[in-house]
C-alpha positions in Angstrom: -3.6 18.4 22.5 -5.6 15.6 21.1 -5.9 14.1 17.5 -8.8 16.3 16.5 -7.1 19.4 17.8 -3.9 18.5 15.9 -5.7 17.8 12.8 -7.5 21.3 13.0 -4.1 23.0 13.7 -2.5 21.2 10.8 -5.3 22.0 8.6 -4.6 25.8 9.3 -0.9 25.6 8.3 0.3 27.4 5.3 1.3 24.1 3.4 -2.0 22.5 4.0 -3.6 25.5 2.8 -1.6 25.7 -0.3 -2.2 21.9 -1.2 -5.9 22.5 -0.9 -6.0 25.9 -2.9 -3.9 24.7 -6.0 -6.5 23.0 -8.3 -4.1 20.6 -9.8 -2.2 19.2 -6.7 -4.7 16.9 -5.0 -6.1 15.2 -8.4 -2.2 14.7 -9.4 -1.4 13.3 -5.9 -4.6 10.9 -6.2 -3.6 9.6 -9.7 0.0 8.8 -8.6 -1.5 7.3 -5.5 -3.9 5.1 -7.5 -1.2 4.0 -10.1 1.0 3.0 -7.3 -1.8 1.0 -5.5 -2.0 -0.9 -9.0 1.5 -1.8 -9.0 1.8 -2.8 -5.6 -1.5 -4.8 -5.6 -0.7 -6.5 -9.0 2.7 -7.6 -7.9 1.2 -9.1 -4.8 -1.4 -10.8 -6.9 1.2 -12.3 -9.4 3.5 -13.5 -6.3 0.6 -15.1 -4.6 -0.8 -16.8 -7.9 3.0 -18.0 -8.5 3.2 -19.4 -5.1 -0.1 -21.3 -5.5 1.2 -22.4 -8.9 -1.7 -20.8 -10.8 0.3 -19.1 -13.2 3.8 -18.1 -14.1 5.2 -21.5 -13.5 7.8 -21.1 -16.0 9.8 -19.0 -13.4 10.5 -19.9 -9.8 9.1 -17.8 -7.1 12.6 -16.4 -6.6 12.8 -15.0 -10.1 9.2 -13.6 -9.8 10.4 -11.8 -6.7 13.4 -10.5 -8.1 11.5 -9.0 -11.1 8.6 -7.5 -9.0 9.7 -6.7 -5.5 12.0 -3.7 -6.5 9.0 -2.2 -8.4 6.8 -2.9 -5.5 9.2 -1.1 -3.0 9.3 2.0 -5.2 5.5 2.1 -5.6 5.0 1.8 -1.8 7.4 4.6 -1.4 5.2 6.6 -3.7 2.1 5.6 -1.9 3.5 6.8 1.4 4.8 10.1 -0.1 1.6 11.0 -2.2 -0.6 9.6 1.0 1.1 11.9 3.2 0.5 14.9 1.1 -3.1 13.9 0.7 -3.5 13.8 4.5 -1.9 17.2 4.8 -4.3 18.5 2.3 -7.2 17.3 4.4 -5.8 16.5 8.0 -9.4 16.7 9.8 -11.1 14.5 7.3 -8.2 11.9 7.3 -6.5 11.5 10.7 -9.8 11.3 12.6 -11.3 8.8 10.2 -11.8 5.0 11.3 -11.2 3.8 7.8 -8.1 5.9 7.4 -6.5 4.5 10.8 -7.6 0.9 9.8 -6.0 1.5 6.3 -2.7 2.8 8.0 -2.5 -0.3 10.2 -3.1 -2.5 7.2 -0.3 -0.7 5.4 2.1 -1.2 8.2 1.2 -5.0 8.4 1.3 -5.4 4.7 4.8 -3.8 4.4 6.1 -5.9 7.2 4.5 -9.0 5.6 5.8 -8.1 2.2 9.4 -7.6 3.5 9.3 -10.9 5.2 8.0 -12.5 2.0 10.6 -10.9 -0.2 13.4 -12.0 2.0 11.9 -15.7 1.9 11.3 -15.7 -1.7 14.8 -14.3 -2.6 16.3 -17.3 -0.8 13.7 -19.8 -2.3 15.4 -21.4 -5.2 13.1 -24.5 -5.5 10.2 -24.6 -7.9 7.7 -25.6 -5.1 6.6 -23.2 -2.6 6.4 -24.1 1.2 2.9 -23.8 2.7 3.9 -21.1 5.0 4.8 -18.9 1.9 1.7 -19.8 0.3 -0.4 -18.7 3.2 1.5 -15.6 3.6 1.2 -14.5 0.0 -2.4 -15.1 0.1 -2.7 -13.1 3.2 -0.7 -10.4 1.7 -3.0 -10.2 -1.3 -6.0 -10.2 1.0 -4.6 -7.5 3.1 -3.8 -5.3 0.1 -7.5 -5.8 -1.0 -8.8 -4.7 2.5 -6.4 -1.7 2.4 -8.1 -0.6 -0.9 -11.5 -1.1 0.5 -10.6 1.1 3.6 -9.1 3.7 1.4 -12.4 4.0 -0.7 -14.4 4.2 2.4 -12.5 7.1 3.8 -14.6 9.4 1.6 -17.9 8.1 3.0 -17.3 8.0 6.7 
């Protein structure tokens, strides 16, 4: 069974049908998903800007990481949960879409990079940030921007 056939089968399941037919479910999921994107992206931008000493220099990178990363991980969990339910609501549109697949690879890379960064920032007590952490934080911010871009283009492909 190929991906398209699996998506068609999944589309016919009672759970998928229920998600599509209840008028309030998909808009609610989308709203929670977008708010979670805001939390994750904002946290990435703040950590990146702090790593580059553009803002928030009254706190060390470690303090920013301790303040922001727990919220970001909960928001990422909400992203995965609401995103999964949205995929189940429209499997053929999502699963076979190039932008969706690109977005999923990006989310995986961003989560791994964020995990690595959070572990490094939690140990970083100095006020300065090593170049590798500056580059990685900038990459994370750009990666989340690309993920958001790909997410918007799912509707147009």
